[in-house]
Each structure stands twice: as C-alpha cells, then as structure tokens.
C-alpha positions in Angstrom: -38.1 13.6 -67.6 -38.0 10.3 -65.8 -36.2 10.4 -62.5 -34.7 7.3 -61.0 -31.9 6.7 -58.6 -30.7 3.6 -60.6 -27.0 4.0 -60.9 -26.9 2.0 -64.1 -29.1 4.4 -66.1 -28.0 7.7 -67.5 -24.8 9.7 -67.4 -23.5 10.6 -64.0 -21.8 13.9 -63.1 -19.5 14.7 -60.1 -20.4 17.6 -58.0 -19.2 19.1 -54.7 -21.5 18.9 -51.7 -21.2 20.6 -48.4 -22.7 18.7 -45.5 -22.7 19.1 -41.8 -19.8 17.1 -40.2 -22.1 15.2 -37.8 -24.3 14.1 -40.7 -21.2 12.9 -42.6 -19.9 10.9 -39.6 -23.3 9.3 -38.9 -23.7 8.3 -42.6 -20.2 6.8 -42.6 -20.9 4.9 -39.4 -24.0 3.4 -41.1 -21.9 2.6 -44.2 -24.4 4.6 -46.4 -23.5 5.4 -50.0 -23.8 9.1 -49.6 -24.0 9.8 -53.3 -26.9 7.4 -53.7 -28.7 8.8 -50.6 -28.2 12.4 -51.7 -29.5 11.6 -55.2 -32.6 9.9 -53.7 -33.2 13.0 -51.5 -32.9 15.4 -54.4 -35.2 13.3 -56.5 -37.8 13.4 -53.7 -37.4 17.2 -53.5 -37.8 17.5 -57.3 -41.0 15.4 -57.2 -42.4 17.4 -54.4 -41.7 20.6 -56.2 -43.3 19.3 -59.4 -46.4 18.2 -57.5 -46.7 21.7 -55.8 -46.1 23.3 -59.2 -48.8 21.1 -60.8 -51.3 22.0 -58.0 -50.5 25.7 -58.4 -50.9 25.5 -62.2 -54.2 23.7 -61.8 -55.6 25.4 -58.8 -58.4 27.3 -60.7 -59.5 24.1 -62.5 -59.6 22.1 -59.2 -61.6 24.9 -57.5 -64.0 25.1 -60.4 -64.5 21.3 -60.4 -65.0 21.2 -56.6 -67.6 24.0 -57.0 -69.4 22.1 -59.7 -69.6 19.0 -57.5 -70.8 21.1 -54.6 -73.5 22.7 -56.8 -74.7 19.7 -58.9 -73.4 16.7 -56.9 -71.7 13.7 -58.3 -72.9 12.2 -61.6 -72.8 8.8 -60.1 -73.0 8.2 -56.4 -70.6 5.6 -55.1 -72.2 2.6 -53.3 -70.2 3.4 -50.2 -71.8 6.9 -49.8 -74.7 7.2 -47.4 -78.0 8.5 -48.5 -78.0 11.3 -45.8 
C-alpha cells in the first residue's frame, strides 16, 4: 500500500474527528487545512507502526547478523574504518 497525502490521488472518505478545542483554534488561526494535516499525521503514524512491526518481525535475523559480524568481522572493511 502506497501512502501519500496527495489529495488528487485515490478516493477520499469523510470521517468525524474529535480534537481539543485549543488545537482547533490554533489551526484555524494559522489557516491550516486540518484534513490534510490530520492525514499527514496519520500517515506518519502508520509508517512508524510499520517500521516498528518490521523491526519486531526481523529482530531475530538482525541479532543473528550482528552476532555473525561480531564473530567473523566484515567481509570487506570500509576504507574509513581504522586498523585498530
């Protein structure tokens, strides 16, 4: 699923949203498009959740790879690494 906040792509759906009154007033004073800003925030939250889920799903493989590097070292040593 490709997530974008581009208003011209995809079907849009109206929803009800409850928001603190002071947040609403500040957003209005800044002339923000609250629907677009809410959508951007939700997309960020989805991406963060997907990243966390990916890390959780791949935790064992990442730990195994890190252990392998610790045990055997890198196959190729980058030029920027010191010879310590």
